[in-house]
C-alpha distance (Angstrom), angle and dihedral (degrees) to the residues before:
residue distance angle dihedral
M1 . . .
A2 3.83 . .
Y3 3.78 122.7 .
K4 3.81 87.2 -121.0
P5 3.82 110.3 19.3
V6 3.83 95.6 -169.3
L7 3.80 90.0 52.6
A8 3.81 89.6 48.7
L9 3.80 90.0 51.7
T10 3.81 100.5 44.5
G11 3.80 100.8 24.4
I12 3.80 94.8 -134.9
A13 3.80 136.9 86.1
E14 3.79 137.8 152.7
R15 3.81 96.5 -80.1
A16 3.79 103.5 14.4
G17 3.76 146.4 39.4
R18 3.80 141.4 75.2
F19 3.82 94.7 -148.7
E20 3.82 92.8 -96.7
G21 3.78 97.0 123.0
F22 3.79 125.5 133.5
I23 3.81 92.6 -74.8
T24 3.79 91.8 57.8
L25 3.80 93.0 43.3
F26 3.80 88.6 51.6
F27 3.79 91.3 54.5
Y28 3.80 91.1 49.2
G29 3.78 84.1 62.0
V30 3.80 90.8 48.3
L31 3.82 90.4 51.8
F32 3.80 91.0 49.4
I33 3.81 93.6 50.9
A34 3.81 93.2 42.7
A35 3.82 92.0 50.6
K36 3.79 92.4 45.4
N37 3.78 95.6 49.8
N38 3.79 107.1 26.6
L39 3.81 115.4 16.8
Q40 3.79 110.8 119.8
V41 3.78 104.2 -141.8
K42 3.79 114.7 -158.3
R43 3.77 130.7 154.7
K44 3.81 93.9 -119.4
N45 3.81 90.4 53.2
I46 3.78 94.8 49.3
M47 3.81 91.2 45.1
F48 3.80 90.8 52.8
F49 3.80 90.0 49.5
L50 3.80 93.9 47.9
T51 3.79 92.0 46.4
V52 3.80 92.4 53.6
Q53 3.80 93.2 44.1
S54 3.81 91.9 48.5
I55 3.81 86.5 71.3
V56 3.80 87.5 70.2
A57 3.81 90.7 53.4
L58 3.81 91.8 44.5
Y59 3.79 91.3 54.4
A60 3.81 88.9 51.0
I61 3.80 88.9 55.8
L62 3.81 89.6 52.0
Q63 3.81 89.5 50.9
F64 3.80 88.5 51.1
Y65 3.81 86.0 63.6
N66 3.82 92.8 44.0
I67 3.80 93.5 -105.1
N68 3.78 97.1 136.8
P69 3.82 121.4 152.6
L70 3.81 91.2 176.6
V71 3.81 89.0 62.1
T72 3.79 95.3 39.3
Y73 3.78 99.0 46.8
M74 3.82 105.7 18.0
N75 3.83 101.9 39.3
F76 3.81 93.3 -121.5
E77 3.80 120.1 161.6
I78 3.78 117.4 -87.0
G79 3.79 112.6 -102.8
T80 3.78 146.6 94.7
Y81 3.78 106.5 -85.2
S82 3.83 103.6 116.2
T83 3.82 110.2 -153.4
I84 3.82 93.6 -33.9
G85 3.80 97.7 77.2
N86 3.80 102.6 -131.4
Q87 3.79 131.6 59.8
N88 3.82 93.7 -137.1
F89 3.79 91.7 54.5
L90 3.80 89.9 45.2
G91 3.81 87.7 53.9
S92 3.82 91.4 51.9
F93 3.78 90.4 49.9
C94 3.81 95.6 46.8
V95 3.81 98.7 44.0
T96 3.82 91.4 50.7
L97 3.80 94.1 50.9
L98 3.80 91.7 38.6
I99 3.80 91.3 61.2
L100 3.81 91.4 43.6
S101 3.81 94.1 50.3
S102 3.82 90.9 43.6
G103 3.79 89.5 55.9
L104 3.77 91.5 48.9
F105 3.82 90.3 52.4
L106 3.81 91.2 50.7
M107 3.78 87.0 57.1
D108 3.81 103.7 39.5
K109 3.85 100.9 25.2
K110 3.81 91.3 -153.6
P111 3.84 120.7 155.6
T112 3.82 91.8 -133.4
T113 3.80 90.3 57.0
L114 3.81 90.0 49.0
L115 3.82 90.3 51.1
I116 3.80 92.0 51.6
T117 3.80 90.2 47.4
A118 3.82 90.7 51.6
I119 3.82 89.9 51.8
F120 3.80 91.2 52.3
F121 3.80 89.2 48.5
G122 3.80 90.1 52.3
G123 3.81 90.8 50.4
F124 3.79 89.1 46.2
L125 3.82 90.6 55.0
A126 3.80 92.7 43.0
S127 3.81 90.6 56.6
N128 3.83 90.3 69.3
T129 3.81 87.8 -149.8
R130 3.78 107.6 152.4
G131 3.80 95.2 -169.6
C132 3.81 89.2 58.7
W133 3.80 90.5 46.9
I134 3.81 88.4 55.4
A135 3.82 90.2 49.6
F136 3.81 90.5 51.6
A137 3.82 91.2 49.7
V138 3.81 91.1 50.9
I139 3.82 92.3 51.2
L140 3.79 90.8 45.2
V141 3.80 90.8 56.8
F142 3.81 94.2 47.5
S143 3.80 91.8 45.1
L144 3.80 90.8 64.8
F145 3.78 88.9 87.9
L146 3.83 87.5 71.2
L147 3.80 87.3 73.2
A148 3.79 87.3 73.9
K149 3.81 86.2 81.0
K150 3.80 114.6 69.2
R151 3.80 93.1 -148.2
F152 3.82 90.7 66.1
I153 3.79 99.9 46.1
G154 3.82 98.4 83.7
A155 3.80 94.4 43.7
Y156 3.81 92.2 44.2
F157 3.79 93.6 55.5
S158 3.80 90.4 43.1
L159 3.77 87.2 58.0
L160 3.79 92.6 49.1
L161 3.80 91.4 48.3
S162 3.81 92.2 50.4
F163 3.83 91.0 48.1
Y164 3.79 91.0 49.8
A165 3.80 91.9 48.9
V166 3.82 93.0 49.5
F167 3.80 90.9 47.4
L168 3.81 93.2 49.5
I169 3.79 93.1 48.3
M170 3.80 96.0 46.1
N171 3.80 93.3 43.4
Y172 3.81 95.6 45.7
T173 3.79 94.0 46.3
N174 3.81 92.9 49.4
Q175 3.81 102.8 49.2
N176 3.83 97.7 -95.1
H177 3.79 90.2 -60.3
L178 3.81 94.4 148.2
V179 3.81 94.2 50.6
G180 3.80 90.4 49.8
R181 3.79 91.6 49.4
A182 3.80 91.6 48.8
K183 3.81 92.0 50.4
S184 3.80 89.9 54.2
I185 3.82 90.0 65.7
E186 3.81 91.7 76.0
H187 3.80 90.7 48.8
Q188 3.82 91.9 52.7
F189 3.81 90.2 52.8
T190 3.80 94.0 48.8
V191 3.81 100.5 44.0
E192 3.80 105.8 115.1
S193 3.78 98.4 -145.8
E194 3.76 140.5 72.3
A195 3.81 88.0 -96.4
A196 3.83 88.9 75.0
G197 3.77 117.4 117.5
S198 3.82 92.1 30.8
G199 3.80 88.7 -59.7
R200 3.79 94.6 -47.0
V201 3.80 93.5 122.1
Q202 3.79 90.0 58.9
I203 3.82 89.8 48.0
W204 3.81 90.6 49.5
Y205 3.79 91.0 52.3
M206 3.81 93.6 50.6
S207 3.82 90.0 45.0
K208 3.81 89.1 53.1
E209 3.79 88.3 55.7
A210 3.81 89.1 53.5
I211 3.81 89.7 50.8
W212 3.80 94.0 52.6
A213 3.80 89.9 47.3
N214 3.83 92.4 50.7
P215 3.83 106.4 21.7
I216 3.81 101.0 154.7
F217 3.81 107.4 38.3
G218 3.80 101.4 11.4
T219 3.77 125.2 -142.7
G220 3.81 91.8 -61.8
P221 3.82 127.2 -99.4
E222 3.83 111.4 -52.9
N223 3.82 89.8 2.2
L224 3.80 99.4 105.1
K225 3.80 93.8 100.3
E226 3.79 89.7 46.3
Y227 3.80 89.2 56.7
F228 3.81 90.3 51.3
F229 3.80 90.9 51.0
Q230 3.80 95.4 46.6
S231 3.80 94.6 44.4
N232 3.82 94.4 43.9
N233 3.78 87.5 -130.6
E234 3.81 108.2 -151.8
R235 3.79 96.0 -146.2
F236 3.81 90.2 47.7
I237 3.81 90.3 55.1
I238 3.82 93.2 46.0
Y239 3.80 91.4 47.7
G240 3.80 90.9 51.1
K241 3.79 92.4 50.8
R242 3.81 92.2 46.9
T243 3.80 98.2 46.1
G244 3.79 105.7 18.7
K245 3.82 88.6 -126.0
T246 3.79 137.2 105.6
V247 3.79 128.4 -133.6
D248 3.79 123.9 -125.4
K249 3.81 101.1 154.0
A250 3.79 132.2 49.0
H251 3.83 92.8 -129.8
S252 3.78 90.4 -131.4
E253 3.78 115.2 78.4
V254 3.81 101.0 -141.8
L255 3.79 91.2 42.1
H256 3.80 88.8 50.9
I257 3.80 91.8 51.8
M258 3.81 88.5 52.6
A259 3.80 90.4 50.1
V260 3.81 98.9 47.4
S261 3.81 103.6 27.3
G262 3.79 103.3 23.7
I263 3.79 137.6 -106.8
P264 3.85 93.9 -76.2
A265 3.82 90.5 55.9
A266 3.80 91.4 51.5
L267 3.81 90.8 49.7
V268 3.80 90.5 50.7
Y269 3.83 90.0 50.2
L270 3.81 92.3 50.8
C271 3.81 92.0 46.9
F272 3.80 89.0 49.0
L273 3.82 91.1 54.7
L274 3.81 92.8 44.0
A275 3.81 90.3 50.8
I276 3.81 90.7 55.3
Y277 3.80 92.5 49.6
W278 3.79 90.4 45.5
K279 3.79 91.7 51.3
N280 3.81 89.6 53.4
R281 3.81 97.0 41.2
K282 3.83 92.9 109.1
F283 3.80 92.5 51.7
I284 3.81 104.1 39.8
L285 3.81 94.8 73.5
H286 3.80 94.0 46.0
H287 3.83 95.4 84.0
N288 3.79 95.4 -117.1
S289 3.80 139.0 116.3
S290 3.81 91.9 -66.6
T291 3.79 88.0 59.4
I292 3.80 92.1 55.0
L293 3.80 93.2 44.4
A294 3.82 89.7 49.7
F295 3.81 89.5 53.8
T296 3.82 91.3 47.6
V297 3.80 94.3 49.7
S298 3.80 90.8 44.0
A299 3.82 92.2 51.9
Y300 3.80 89.9 55.8
L301 3.80 92.5 46.2
V302 3.81 94.0 49.5
Q303 3.80 93.7 50.5
A304 3.82 88.4 45.1
L305 3.81 87.7 67.1
F306 3.82 85.7 74.4
N307 3.79 101.5 24.9
I308 3.80 142.6 55.6
S309 3.77 136.6 -113.5
V310 3.81 114.3 -107.0
I311 3.78 132.6 174.7
A312 3.81 91.7 -116.0
V313 3.82 91.7 66.3
A314 3.82 111.0 11.7
P315 3.84 96.1 77.9
L316 3.81 88.3 58.0
F317 3.81 90.1 54.3
W318 3.80 94.5 47.6
I319 3.81 92.7 49.5
I320 3.82 92.7 49.6
L321 3.80 89.8 45.1
G322 3.80 88.9 52.5
V323 3.80 92.0 53.2
F324 3.81 90.1 46.3
A325 3.82 90.6 50.1
R326 3.79 89.6 56.9
G327 3.79 90.1 73.9
Q328 3.78 131.2 -135.1
L329 3.80 113.4 8.3
I330 3.80 101.6 -164.8
Q331 3.78 100.7 140.8
K332 3.78 139.3 116.5
D333 3.81 96.9 -84.9
D334 3.81 95.5 38.8
F335 3.81 106.3 138.5
F336 3.82 89.9 -142.9
S337 3.78 94.8 49.1
Y338 3.75 116.6 124.2
């Protein structure tokens, strides 16, 4: 049913595609099932993973200070995107692992875990991704209920102090850049035009038109831009003239699923997520590993309201979601055990 079936299958063509065709979506499912049923979760494994991944965040911090070997020696574009290639995707990556590492520190209270968490926070700030900043703020508010347990109070405020210190240092040493970026969030919400949200509102409107044109099966995976081309979408043309860019994603994950796979597919996805949360409802409020995994999954989902799914980050989400879907993890080798 796609405008270009081969593109929908493989996720790549001459002028379109980010490799998220049916094949990739299928393997997201494989990763979810494999993580749910077979992933051996131990603290030493997760610490090794976070340590390796913190290199990505550390490089983003270096880019924040214009120390950028990829630009200097490889002719890459100037920007803060680490090895991922886009600051929004870097933000998705960092905020997900930031919440995960923060939860691990609340449980183990080890200085090395706090250091890794601070590095992820620095990469998170360096990404300049306001949607991810909003997601972090939302999780921070909901995490206050952890203070009901005395064993978390010291570690929780240690986290806040380290975040504040990293923010002050990075902001002060870069001419109040972070404060200025944060203040722009209010402006983007109050702009009364389709240019609001860095143009996202205009993208959401044109994506809505794609949904109404293809409500049941969608345009096909990775075929959204093809629909805009073939339909001579007016907003798509105006957006291109205004920004010099094209649009191939809806910049809101659920909206994008509606556009490329249809409204029924989006409803199934939402029910799937709700079922996982419902299954874990008895565990989430018990201040254990399920609580931390719920926060981690939720951070990704909140930022996904303003962002897109890409193969550099999505596998991480589906693996964590698979572990979360397993249910309570209180056992001897639980990596959040204390």
